[in-house]
C-alpha positions as CSV (number, residue, x, y, z in Angstrom):
1,M,98.5,70.4,178.8
2,G,97.6,73.7,176.7
3,S,94.5,71.8,174.4
4,L,93.3,70.7,178.0
5,T,93.4,74.4,179.7
6,H,91.9,76.1,176.2
7,K,88.6,73.5,176.1
8,A,88.3,74.4,180.0
9,E,88.3,77.7,179.2
10,R,86.2,78.2,176.6
11,A,84.1,75.9,178.7
12,T,83.7,78.2,181.3
13,F,83.9,81.5,179.4
14,N,80.6,79.8,177.6
15,V,78.7,78.9,180.8
16,A,79.7,82.6,182.1
17,I,78.2,83.8,178.3
18,D,74.6,81.9,178.9
19,A,74.5,83.4,182.5
20,A,75.0,86.9,180.8
21,I,72.7,86.7,178.3
22,K,69.7,85.5,180.6
23,Y,70.8,88.3,183.0
24,V,70.4,90.9,179.7
25,N,66.9,89.7,179.3
26,K,66.0,90.2,182.9
27,D,67.7,93.6,183.3
28,R,69.7,94.7,180.7
29,E,71.9,97.0,182.1
30,K,73.7,94.4,184.7
31,G,73.6,92.2,182.4
32,L,75.9,94.0,179.9
33,L,78.1,95.1,183.2
34,K,78.4,91.2,183.7
35,L,80.0,90.7,180.3
36,V,82.0,93.7,180.5
37,D,83.4,92.5,184.0
38,M,83.8,88.8,182.3
39,A,85.8,90.5,179.6
40,E,87.8,92.2,181.8
41,R,88.9,89.0,183.3
42,Y,89.7,87.0,180.7
43,M,91.2,89.7,178.1
44,G,92.6,91.8,180.9
45,D,95.6,94.1,178.7
46,N,94.2,93.0,175.8
47,F,93.0,96.4,176.4
48,S,93.3,99.6,178.5
49,P,91.9,99.4,181.8
50,N,90.2,102.8,180.4
51,S,88.4,101.1,177.6
52,Y,86.8,98.5,180.2
53,E,85.7,102.2,182.5
54,A,84.6,103.9,179.4
55,T,82.0,101.3,178.0
56,R,80.7,100.5,181.5
57,K,80.1,104.3,181.4
58,L,78.5,103.4,178.4
59,I,76.0,100.9,179.4
60,Q,74.8,103.3,182.1
61,T,74.0,106.1,179.8
62,P,70.5,104.4,178.1
63,D,70.0,107.2,176.0
64,S,73.5,107.4,174.2
65,K,73.7,106.3,170.5
66,W,75.9,103.9,171.1
67,M,73.5,101.8,174.3
68,Q,70.5,102.1,171.4
69,F,72.7,100.7,168.6
70,T,73.2,98.2,171.5
71,N,69.8,97.6,172.2
72,R,68.6,97.3,168.6
73,L,71.3,94.4,168.2
74,L,69.8,92.7,170.9
75,D,66.7,92.9,170.3
76,E,66.7,91.8,166.8
77,V,70.3,89.2,166.7
78,D,69.5,86.0,166.7
79,P,70.5,84.8,170.5
80,H,72.8,81.4,169.2
81,V,74.2,83.6,166.8
82,A,74.9,86.5,169.5
83,K,76.6,83.7,171.5
84,M,78.6,82.4,169.0
85,T,80.0,85.6,167.8
86,A,80.9,86.1,171.4
87,L,82.8,82.6,171.8
88,N,84.4,82.6,168.3
89,L,85.2,86.0,167.7
90,G,85.7,87.2,171.1
91,F,86.9,84.7,173.7
92,E,88.9,82.5,170.7
93,S,90.2,85.1,168.3
94,A,90.6,88.7,170.6
95,F,91.4,86.7,173.6
96,H,93.1,83.2,173.1
97,G,94.4,83.5,169.7
98,T,95.9,87.1,170.0
99,K,97.6,85.5,173.1
100,T,98.9,82.3,171.2
101,I,99.8,84.6,168.0
102,R,101.9,86.7,170.0
103,K,103.7,83.2,171.2
104,M,104.1,82.2,167.9
105,R,105.3,85.4,166.2
106,E,108.4,85.1,168.8
107,I,108.7,81.6,168.5
108,H,109.1,82.1,164.4
109,N,109.8,85.0,163.8
110,C,107.9,86.4,161.7
111,S,104.3,87.6,161.2
112,I,101.7,86.0,161.9
113,P,98.2,87.8,161.0
114,W,95.2,87.6,163.2
115,L,92.9,87.2,160.0
116,I,93.1,85.5,156.9
117,L,91.1,86.6,153.5
118,M,90.9,84.0,151.4
119,D,89.1,83.6,148.0
120,P,87.2,80.1,147.4
121,T,86.5,80.3,144.1
122,S,87.0,83.0,141.1
123,A,83.9,82.7,139.5
124,C,80.9,85.1,140.1
125,N,77.6,85.5,138.9
126,L,77.9,89.3,138.2
127,H,79.9,90.8,135.4
128,C,80.5,94.2,137.8
129,T,82.7,96.8,135.5
130,G,86.3,97.3,136.7
131,C,85.9,94.3,139.2
132,W,89.6,93.8,140.0
133,A,88.4,90.6,141.1
134,A,87.4,89.5,137.7
135,E,91.6,89.9,136.5
136,Y,91.7,86.8,137.6
137,G,89.5,84.9,135.6
138,H,86.8,82.4,136.4
139,K,88.3,78.9,136.6
140,L,90.1,79.3,139.6
141,S,89.0,77.7,143.1
142,L,90.6,76.7,146.0
143,S,89.0,73.2,147.6
144,F,87.2,72.4,150.4
145,E,90.4,70.7,151.4
146,D,92.4,73.4,150.5
147,L,90.3,76.0,152.8
148,D,90.2,73.3,155.7
149,R,94.2,72.8,155.6
150,V,94.3,77.0,155.9
151,V,91.9,76.9,158.8
152,T,93.7,74.1,160.4
153,E,97.1,75.4,160.2
154,G,96.4,78.6,161.1
155,K,94.4,77.7,164.4
156,E,97.9,76.1,165.8
157,L,99.1,79.4,165.1
158,G,96.1,81.0,166.8
159,I,94.5,82.6,163.9
160,Y,90.3,81.7,164.8
161,F,88.7,84.7,162.3
162,Y,88.9,84.2,158.6
163,M,87.1,85.9,155.6
164,F,85.9,85.3,152.3
165,T,86.1,87.6,149.2
166,G,86.4,86.2,145.3
167,G,84.9,86.1,142.6
168,E,81.6,85.4,144.5
169,P,82.0,83.1,147.6
170,L,78.8,82.3,147.7
171,V,78.9,80.4,145.0
172,R,80.7,78.0,147.2
173,K,78.0,78.7,150.1
174,R,77.4,74.6,150.8
175,D,81.2,74.3,151.2
176,L,81.6,77.5,153.5
177,I,78.5,76.1,155.9
178,R,80.4,73.3,155.7
179,L,83.7,74.4,156.7
180,C,81.7,76.4,159.8
181,E,80.4,73.3,161.0
182,K,83.8,72.0,160.8
183,H,85.7,74.3,162.6
184,N,82.9,75.8,164.7
185,D,85.5,77.3,167.3
186,C,86.3,80.2,164.3
187,A,84.7,83.6,162.9
188,F,83.9,83.6,159.6
189,H,82.8,86.4,157.2
190,S,82.3,86.6,153.8
191,F,82.2,89.5,151.3
192,T,79.2,89.1,148.8
193,N,77.4,90.9,146.6
194,G,74.1,89.5,148.2
195,T,72.4,87.9,145.2
196,L,72.6,84.8,146.1
197,V,71.6,84.9,150.0
198,D,67.9,83.4,150.0
199,E,65.8,81.9,152.7
200,E,67.7,78.5,152.7
201,F,70.9,79.9,153.8
202,C,69.8,82.2,156.0
203,E,68.3,79.1,157.9
204,E,71.8,77.3,157.4
205,M,73.8,80.3,158.9
206,K,71.4,80.7,162.0
207,R,72.2,76.9,162.8
208,V,75.9,77.1,162.5
209,G,75.9,80.5,163.9
210,N,79.7,81.8,162.9
211,L,79.3,83.0,159.8
212,S,78.8,86.7,159.2
213,L,78.2,89.0,155.7
214,S,79.4,92.1,154.5
215,I,77.3,92.9,151.2
216,S,78.7,95.0,148.3
217,L,76.8,98.2,147.8
218,E,77.8,101.1,145.7
219,G,75.1,103.5,146.1
220,F,71.4,103.6,145.3
221,E,69.9,101.8,142.5
222,K,70.7,103.9,139.5
223,V,74.6,104.1,140.1
224,N,74.6,100.5,141.8
225,D,73.0,99.2,138.6
226,F,75.2,101.0,136.5
227,R,77.8,99.0,137.8
228,R,76.6,95.5,138.7
229,G,73.7,95.0,136.2
230,N,69.8,95.7,136.2
231,G,68.1,94.2,139.2
232,V,71.0,93.9,141.3
233,F,70.2,96.8,143.7
234,D,66.7,95.3,144.6
235,Q,68.0,91.8,145.1
236,V,70.3,93.2,147.3
237,M,67.1,94.7,149.4
238,H,65.8,91.4,149.3
239,A,69.0,89.9,151.0
240,M,69.0,92.2,153.8
241,D,65.5,92.0,154.6
242,L,66.3,87.9,155.3
243,L,68.9,88.1,157.2
244,K,67.6,91.1,159.0
245,A,64.3,88.6,159.9
246,S,66.9,85.5,160.2
247,G,68.5,87.5,163.2
248,Q,71.4,87.8,161.2
249,I,74.7,89.8,161.6
250,F,75.6,91.5,158.7
251,G,76.9,95.2,157.3
252,T,78.0,96.8,153.6
253,S,81.3,96.7,152.1
254,I,81.4,99.9,150.0
255,C,84.5,100.8,147.5
256,Y,84.1,104.5,147.3
257,T,85.5,106.5,144.3
258,R,85.4,110.3,142.8
259,N,81.7,109.5,141.8
260,N,79.8,107.5,144.6
261,V,82.1,109.5,147.7
262,E,79.0,111.7,148.7
263,T,76.0,109.2,147.9
264,V,77.4,106.7,150.5
265,T,78.2,108.7,153.1
266,S,74.9,110.7,153.4
267,D,72.4,110.4,155.6
268,E,69.6,109.3,153.7
269,F,71.9,106.1,152.4
270,L,73.1,105.4,155.9
271,D,69.3,105.9,157.4
272,M,68.1,102.8,154.3
273,I,71.1,100.3,154.9
274,I,70.4,100.9,159.1
275,E,66.7,100.5,158.7
276,K,67.3,97.0,156.7
277,G,69.4,95.7,159.9
278,C,73.2,96.8,158.8
279,R,75.4,96.8,162.0
280,F,78.6,98.2,160.1
281,T,79.8,99.3,157.1
282,W,83.3,99.1,155.7
283,Y,84.5,101.9,153.6
284,F,87.6,100.8,150.9
285,H,89.5,103.5,148.9
286,Y,89.4,102.6,145.1
287,M,92.4,101.2,144.5
288,P,94.0,101.2,140.6
289,V,94.9,97.3,140.9
290,G,95.5,95.9,136.8
291,N,96.8,96.9,134.1
292,E,93.1,98.3,132.6
293,A,92.6,100.1,135.9
294,D,90.9,103.6,135.6
295,V,93.0,106.4,137.7
296,D,90.4,108.6,137.0
297,L,87.9,107.1,139.8
298,M,90.5,107.9,142.3
299,P,88.9,110.0,145.1
300,T,90.5,113.7,144.6
301,N,92.0,115.2,147.6
302,E,89.1,116.9,149.0
303,Q,87.3,114.3,148.6
304,R,89.8,111.8,151.1
305,I,89.5,115.1,153.6
306,Y,86.1,114.8,153.7
307,M,86.0,111.1,154.5
308,Y,88.2,111.4,157.0
309,H,86.2,113.8,158.4
310,R,82.6,111.9,157.9
311,V,83.4,108.4,158.9
312,R,84.4,109.9,162.2
313,E,81.4,111.9,161.8
314,I,79.6,108.7,161.6
315,R,80.8,106.6,164.5
316,G,80.7,109.7,166.8
317,L,80.0,109.1,170.5
318,E,77.3,112.1,170.0
319,G,75.3,112.4,166.8
320,G,76.1,110.6,163.8
321,K,74.6,107.2,162.9
322,Q,73.7,104.0,164.9
323,I,75.8,102.2,162.7
324,F,79.6,101.8,163.1
325,A,81.7,102.9,160.4
326,M,85.5,102.0,160.0
327,D,87.3,103.8,156.9
328,F,90.4,101.0,155.7
329,Q,92.8,104.0,154.4
330,N,91.8,106.6,156.6
331,D,91.5,104.9,160.0
332,G,95.3,103.9,160.1
333,E,95.7,106.1,163.3
334,Y,94.0,103.1,164.9
335,V,95.8,100.3,164.1
336,G,99.1,101.3,163.8
337,G,99.5,102.1,159.7
338,C,99.5,99.2,157.0
339,I,98.1,95.8,158.5
340,A,99.2,93.6,155.4
341,G,102.0,91.4,154.8
342,G,100.8,89.1,157.6
343,R,101.2,91.9,160.2
344,N,97.4,91.5,160.9
345,Y,95.9,89.7,157.8
346,C,96.9,88.5,154.2
347,H,95.2,87.3,151.6
348,I,95.0,83.9,149.7
349,N,93.3,83.9,146.1
350,A,91.8,81.5,144.6
351,N,95.3,79.8,143.1
352,G,96.4,79.3,146.1
353,D,99.0,82.5,146.1
354,V,99.5,84.0,149.3
355,E,99.6,88.0,149.1
356,P,100.4,90.2,151.5
357,C,97.7,92.2,150.7
358,V,93.9,92.0,148.6
359,F,95.1,94.6,146.3
360,V,98.5,93.4,146.5
361,H,98.7,91.0,143.6
362,Y,102.8,89.6,144.1
363,S,103.9,86.2,145.5
364,D,106.4,84.0,145.7
365,A,104.7,81.3,147.7
366,N,101.4,78.9,147.0
367,I,99.5,77.4,149.6
368,K,98.8,74.4,147.2
369,E,102.8,73.5,147.6
370,V,103.7,75.1,151.2
371,S,102.4,75.3,154.3
372,L,100.7,78.0,155.6
373,L,104.1,78.8,158.5
374,E,106.4,78.2,155.1
375,A,104.0,81.1,152.9
376,L,104.4,83.6,156.0
377,K,107.9,83.3,155.9
378,Q,108.2,84.1,152.2
379,P,110.8,87.0,151.3
380,L,108.3,89.5,150.6
381,F,106.4,89.2,153.8
382,M,109.6,89.0,155.8
383,A,110.1,92.4,153.7
384,Y,107.0,93.9,154.8
385,R,107.6,93.1,158.2
386,D,111.1,94.5,157.8
387,N,109.6,98.1,156.7
388,Q,106.4,98.4,158.6
389,P,105.2,100.8,159.4
390,F,105.9,102.1,155.7
391,N,105.4,105.8,157.0
392,N,105.0,107.5,160.6
393,N,101.9,109.6,159.6
394,H,99.3,106.6,159.3
395,L,97.1,108.7,157.1
396,R,99.7,107.3,154.7
397,P,99.8,103.9,155.4
398,C,100.2,101.7,152.3
399,P,103.4,100.5,150.5
400,M,101.2,101.1,147.0
401,L,99.3,103.9,147.4
402,E,100.6,106.8,149.7
403,N,104.5,104.9,149.5
404,P,104.6,103.4,146.1
405,E,108.9,103.3,146.2
406,Y,108.3,101.2,149.2
407,L,106.4,98.1,146.9
408,E,108.7,98.5,143.8
409,R,111.9,98.2,145.9
410,M,110.3,95.3,148.2
411,I,109.1,93.4,145.3
412,K,112.6,93.7,142.9
413,D,114.4,92.7,146.3
414,T,112.4,89.6,147.0
415,G,111.6,88.5,143.3
416,A,108.0,88.3,143.9
417,K,106.2,87.4,141.1
418,S,102.5,89.0,139.3
419,T,100.0,86.6,140.5
420,D,97.6,87.9,137.9
421,L,97.3,85.1,135.5
422,Q,95.2,86.5,133.1
423,S,97.0,90.1,132.5
424,P,100.3,90.3,134.5
425,E,101.2,93.8,135.9
426,S,104.7,95.0,136.5
427,V,105.0,96.5,139.7
428,E,106.8,99.9,137.6
429,H,103.5,100.1,136.3
430,L,101.5,99.8,139.3
431,C,103.3,101.6,142.1
432,G,103.7,104.3,138.6
433,K,99.6,105.1,138.5
434,C,100.0,105.7,142.5
435,R,102.8,108.4,142.3
436,E,101.3,111.9,141.4
437,Y,98.7,110.4,143.9
438,A,100.9,109.9,146.9
439,D,103.1,113.3,146.3
440,T,99.5,115.5,146.2
441,W,98.3,113.4,149.5
442,S,101.3,114.2,151.2
443,P,101.1,117.7,152.5
444,N,97.3,116.9,153.0
445,A,98.0,114.4,155.3
446,Q,100.2,115.8,157.2
447,V,97.8,118.7,157.9
448,L,95.5,115.9,159.0
449,W,98.0,114.5,161.4
450,N,98.9,117.3,163.3
451,L,95.2,118.4,163.5
452,K,95.4,116.0,166.9
453,T,91.7,116.8,167.1
454,H,88.6,115.1,165.2
455,K,86.1,117.5,166.7
456,K,86.0,120.3,164.3
457,P,85.2,119.3,160.4
458,V,87.5,121.3,157.5
459,Y,85.4,119.9,154.9
460,E,82.1,122.0,154.7
461,N,83.5,123.8,151.6
462,Y,84.0,120.6,149.8
463,K,80.4,119.5,150.8
464,N,78.8,123.2,149.7
465,K,80.2,122.7,146.6
């Protein structure tokens, strides 16, 4: 009965989206307001009433930055891609999936993630300096059957959003498209170096409509190619041109370090990727993962303070840039701290090890040996559940980077093993690299946490140095 109800709801939502899209093409404001009405009707208390009203007000302000962003997106994104995104990321994941996940968490008494990040392969066509994924080696992979089973079991738990990393996921792009075809009710997203994007792949993405991309970029040509190899920057720029011409939804994935933090947040850089068609940019704080990790690449406290304010400036309602920016280390306040360990996401590496986080390479469950639900109930994940949030100041969310005593204790208490098959790293070694950073960041995080306002930047001194 539940399955029939779900299918009926999706069919109704499908018809409503078609009608709203027709309205959008005739009268954009009315069409978008209809979409908000539909979202409120279906998603209800998934969001606060104020959120719906704020969205309506935004739509009725055509000169605002975010309406200009929306208009560009509607003008440039392929209609089938837009519709599948609304259906799968909106209806299936945000509405149906969220309801199901909440119910399953109560039934199974464990964390059920909203999304799962998987590594189809550890192989990569590049050899980037300092890439943590390279620690796994280049011979591991999840078969199509492994990937398919994870998604099939995940949907039973309410999980309709799946991301891919690696290695380079597009080494397996035929299997990824095949997965998108079979599970056309799911949203898929791949992190990629962009060098394997070609016209044929763009056409396949357009056909299935449920795969989006985040392209890794470290800065402009000189800095990017120093780490990734000569000519890679130009290949990425070409990939963006192909994706934009094909009407795809894509953005950038940027690891910020002590060496590139100002460049990748500069007006010049952001204007460039916006012009190329990027809709979002994910910023990731460099993590000292792996025995050979260089702790000197970790951003300074001043740089992290700068990032906190700069990202909020970029995405502000007024000013800023027409791109959605998110900093996964500094935006913990919006998601209640650490989201790993199955709370909102988990990671499955190319060997099948189910890890709490893409940066925490410890596990005691392998998806090739146990079900997804059994993996989510492994002792390490239950320890995450029992200890989250690891800090009430959500600018110190991570049990490794800002609260290393938590990760060290959880690994010891649960007996989880290192999943790095090339050079296993002890938790003492990993957390030892983070203690000085955690201690020095703590007072700065408290000052920011106490500000309770994002209106007045306090990073001018750093910017002017």
